[in-house]
C-alpha positions in Angstrom: 4.1 0.0 -24.8 0.3 0.4 -25.1 -1.2 3.7 -24.0 -4.7 4.5 -22.8 -6.4 7.5 -21.2 -8.0 7.1 -17.8 -10.0 9.6 -15.7 -9.2 13.3 -15.8 -7.0 12.8 -18.9 -4.4 10.6 -17.3 -2.2 9.1 -19.9 -1.4 5.5 -18.8 0.9 2.7 -19.9 -0.8 -0.7 -19.9 0.8 -3.7 -18.3 -1.2 -7.0 -18.6 -1.1 -10.7 -19.0 -3.8 -13.3 -19.6 -5.4 -12.5 -16.2 -4.4 -9.2 -14.8 -4.3 -5.6 -16.0 -2.5 -2.5 -14.5 -2.6 1.1 -15.7 0.6 3.1 -14.8 0.1 6.8 -15.2 2.7 8.9 -17.1 1.3 12.3 -16.0 2.0 12.0 -12.3 3.5 9.5 -9.9 5.0 7.1 -9.7 1.5 5.6 -9.5 -0.5 2.5 -10.4 -4.0 3.9 -11.0 -5.8 0.7 -12.1 -5.5 -2.9 -11.0 -7.7 -5.9 -11.3 -8.7 -8.8 -13.5 -8.8 -7.9 -17.2 -12.5 -8.2 -17.7 -13.5 -6.9 -14.2 -13.6 -3.6 -12.5 -10.8 -1.5 -11.0 -10.2 -2.6 -7.3 -8.3 0.6 -6.6 -10.0 3.8 -5.4 -10.6 6.5 -8.1 -9.9 9.9 -6.3 -9.3 12.5 -9.0 -10.5 15.3 -6.7 -9.4 14.1 -3.3 -6.8 16.4 -1.8 -5.0 17.2 1.5 -3.9 20.7 2.5 -0.7 20.4 4.5 0.4 23.4 6.6 2.6 25.7 4.7 0.4 25.9 1.6 -0.1 23.8 -1.5 -2.2 20.7 -2.1 -1.4 17.0 -2.2 -3.6 15.1 -4.7 -4.2 11.5 -3.7 -5.6 10.4 -7.1 -6.1 6.8 -5.8 -4.3 3.6 -6.7 -0.9 2.6 -5.4 1.8 5.1 -4.4 5.2 5.4 -2.6 5.5 7.6 0.4 8.4 8.4 2.8 8.0 7.6 6.5 7.8 9.0 9.1 4.7 11.0 8.1 5.8 14.6 7.9 4.1 17.4 6.0 7.4 18.8 4.6 8.7 15.4 3.4 5.9 12.9 3.0 3.5 15.3 1.2 5.9 16.4 -1.5 3.7 16.7 -4.6 3.8 14.0 -7.3 1.9 15.9 -9.9 4.7 16.0 -12.5 5.3 13.6 -15.4 7.4 10.5 -14.7 9.7 8.4 -17.0 8.4 4.9 -17.8 10.9 2.5 -19.2 10.3 -1.1 -20.2 12.2 -3.8 -18.2 11.9 -7.6 -18.3 8.4 -8.5 -17.3 7.3 -4.9 -16.6 8.1 -1.2 -16.2 10.5 1.0 -14.3 8.7 4.2 -13.3 11.0 7.0 -12.1 10.1 10.5 -10.7 12.4 13.5 -11.0 14.4 14.4 -7.9 12.1 16.2 -5.5 13.4 19.7 -5.0 11.8 19.9 -1.5 13.4 16.7 -0.2 16.4 15.8 -2.4 14.9 12.3 -2.8 14.0 10.4 -5.9 11.3 7.8 -6.0 10.9 4.9 -8.4 8.8 1.8 -8.8 9.7 -1.4 -10.6 6.4 -3.1 -11.5 6.8 -6.7 -12.6 4.3 -9.3 -13.7 4.9 -12.6 -12.1 2.7 -15.6 -12.7 -0.9 -15.2 -14.0 -2.2 -13.6 -10.9 0.9 -12.1 -9.2 2.6 -8.8 -9.4 5.9 -7.8 -7.7 6.4 -4.1 -6.8 9.9 -2.9 -5.9 9.8 0.6 -4.2 13.1 2.6 -4.3 14.1 5.9 -2.6 17.4 7.3 -3.7 19.1 10.1 -1.6 20.5 12.9 -3.8 21.3 15.1 -0.8 24.9 15.7 0.4 24.1 14.2 3.9 22.5 10.9 5.0 18.7 10.7 5.4 16.9 8.6 8.0 13.6 7.4 6.7 11.7 4.4 5.4 10.0 3.5 2.1 6.2 3.3 2.7 4.0 1.5 0.2 0.3 2.5 0.2 -2.5 1.0 -1.8 -5.9 2.7 -1.8 -9.1 0.6 -2.4 -12.7 1.4 -3.1 -14.9 1.2 0.0 -17.5 -1.4 0.6 -15.2 -4.4 1.2 -13.4 -5.8 4.2 -9.7 -5.6 5.2 -8.1 -8.7 6.8 -5.3 -7.9 9.2 -3.5 -11.0 10.5 -2.2 -10.9 14.1 0.9 -12.6 15.7 0.3 -16.2 16.7 3.5 -17.3 18.5 3.1 -18.4 22.1 4.9 -16.0 24.4 3.9 -17.9 27.6 3.1 -15.2 30.2 4.5 -12.4 28.1 2.6 -10.3 25.5 3.0 -11.4 21.8 1.7 -8.4 19.9 1.1 -4.6 20.0 -1.1 -2.1 18.3 -0.5 1.5 17.3 -3.6 3.7 17.4 -4.0 7.3 16.1 -5.8 10.2 17.8 -8.9 9.8 15.6 -9.1 6.0 16.0 -12.3 5.0 17.7 -11.9 1.4 19.1 -15.7 1.2 19.7 -16.5 1.5 15.9 -18.8 -1.3 15.0 -17.2 -1.7 11.6 -14.1 -3.3 13.3 -14.0 -6.8 14.6 -11.1 -7.3 17.1 -10.5 -11.0 16.8 -7.9 -13.3 18.4 -6.0 -14.1 15.2 -7.4 -11.4 12.8 -8.7 -7.9 12.8 -11.5 -7.4 10.3 -12.2 -3.9 9.2 -15.3 -3.3 7.2 -14.8 -0.3 4.8 -18.0 1.5 5.7 -16.4 4.1 7.9 -18.0 7.6 8.4 -15.0 8.9 10.3 -11.3 8.2 9.8 -9.8 5.1 11.5 -6.2 3.8 11.5 -4.4 0.9 13.2 -0.8 -0.3 12.9 1.1 -3.3 14.1 4.3 -5.4 13.8 3.3 -8.0 11.2 5.6 -11.2 11.4 3.0 -13.0 9.2 3.9 -10.6 6.5 0.6 -10.2 4.6 -2.5 -8.0 4.5 -5.7 -8.6 2.5 -8.8 -6.8 1.1 -11.9 -8.5 0.0 -14.1 -6.7 -2.5 -17.0 -8.0 -4.7 -15.8 -11.6 -4.8 -12.1 -10.7 -5.3 -9.4 -11.0 -2.7 -6.3 -8.9 -2.9 -3.3 -10.1 -0.8 -0.1 -8.2 -0.4 3.1 -9.7 1.1 6.1 -7.8 2.5 9.1 -9.0 4.5 9.3 -8.4 8.2 12.5 -8.2 10.2 12.0 -8.9 13.9 15.5 -7.4 14.7 14.8 -4.1 12.9 13.0 -1.0 14.1 10.0 0.5 12.4 8.2 3.8 12.6 4.8 4.3 14.3 5.5 2.3 17.4 7.2 -0.5 15.4 4.5 -0.9 12.8 5.4 -2.8 9.7 1.8 -2.9 8.5 -1.0 -0.3 8.8 -4.6 0.1 7.7 -6.3 3.4 7.2 -10.0 4.0 6.3 -12.4 6.9 5.8 -15.6 7.4 3.9 -13.7 7.7 0.6 -11.2 4.8 0.5 -9.4 2.1 2.5 -5.6 1.8 2.5 -3.4 -1.2 3.1 0.1 0.0 3.9 3.5 -1.7 4.5 6.7 -0.1 5.7 10.3 -1.0 5.4 12.5 -0.8 8.6 14.0 2.6 9.6 16.9 3.1 7.3 19.8 5.5 7.0 20.3 6.3 3.3 23.7 7.6 2.5 24.2 10.1 -0.3 23.7 8.6 -3.7 22.5 5.3 -2.1 19.0 3.7 -2.4 16.7 2.1 0.1 14.2 -0.5 -1.3 11.1 -2.2 -0.2 9.4 -5.1 -2.0 5.7 -6.1 -2.1 4.2 -9.1 -3.8 0.6 -8.9 -4.8 -1.7 -11.8 -5.5 -5.3 -11.6 -6.7 -7.9 -14.3 -6.2 -11.3 -14.5 -7.8 -14.6 -16.1 -6.7 -13.9 -15.7 -3.0 -16.9 -15.8 -0.7 -17.4 -12.9 1.7 -15.5 -13.6 4.9 -18.0 -12.9 7.7 -15.9 -13.8 10.7 -12.6 -15.2 11.9 -13.6 -18.8 11.2 -14.2 -17.9 7.5 -10.9 -16.0 7.4 -9.0 -18.9 8.9 -10.5 -21.3 6.4 -9.6 -18.9 3.6 -6.0 -18.5 4.9 -5.6 -22.3 5.0 -7.0 -22.8 1.5 -4.7 -20.1 0.0 -1.7 -21.2 2.1 -1.4 -17.9 3.9 0.8 -18.2 6.9 
């Protein structure tokens, strides 16, 4: 297990193959702080000093990279600090990264990070309930990217005749007139040049989200259950952006986790290189067809 030091003294375990490189920090987490092609730059945001101050005192350090949160968003539960060391154990094709039980919530988070083919990673997110009573929540997988790129948010395509075929969740601070957002028929394009915070959520039967940055295209896939209920007005996918970072987020369905049981949520990441900048829906559709994205 190779070890390197990243920003602010973060001691990280290296996971790589012939194409991809990931840095998984030992000091905090569970977190993936670095992801990209081996000889390229980090696609993930570097945020060593970015913090939130939830009511009740204390700070939540974002750090950047990929993290596991607990939905619904609640200051007491979601913002439980992850500033303590984690255990990293080798498993077949990757690492199992486990946090200590959170004293504030009675929950324990872990990530299984597995290298697939040359440009694919599988991330299994686990939340285990160590309370004496059931907990209703959902695993919530969040990836923070550097700004300057464009997020691609696919919309539902099925024909519902005279009935609606999609819905959107909007937050108090979301400005639908922001010129950085293109509201298309089949895709929403969000240019990560925001000055003010912006967020949108939606049910995502197509199951993928993407972010283009400097010629690379990151695509994450997560399952969607049309019969299940999701938080945030039934949003299985969400995208948040401010002037520091852009987040692609996927959520598992609302789940009752019994004592000593675990809820899991799986994402599959694919990374593509030499991808031209997608300027409009036509470009995105051509890209989706070329990469066989549904």
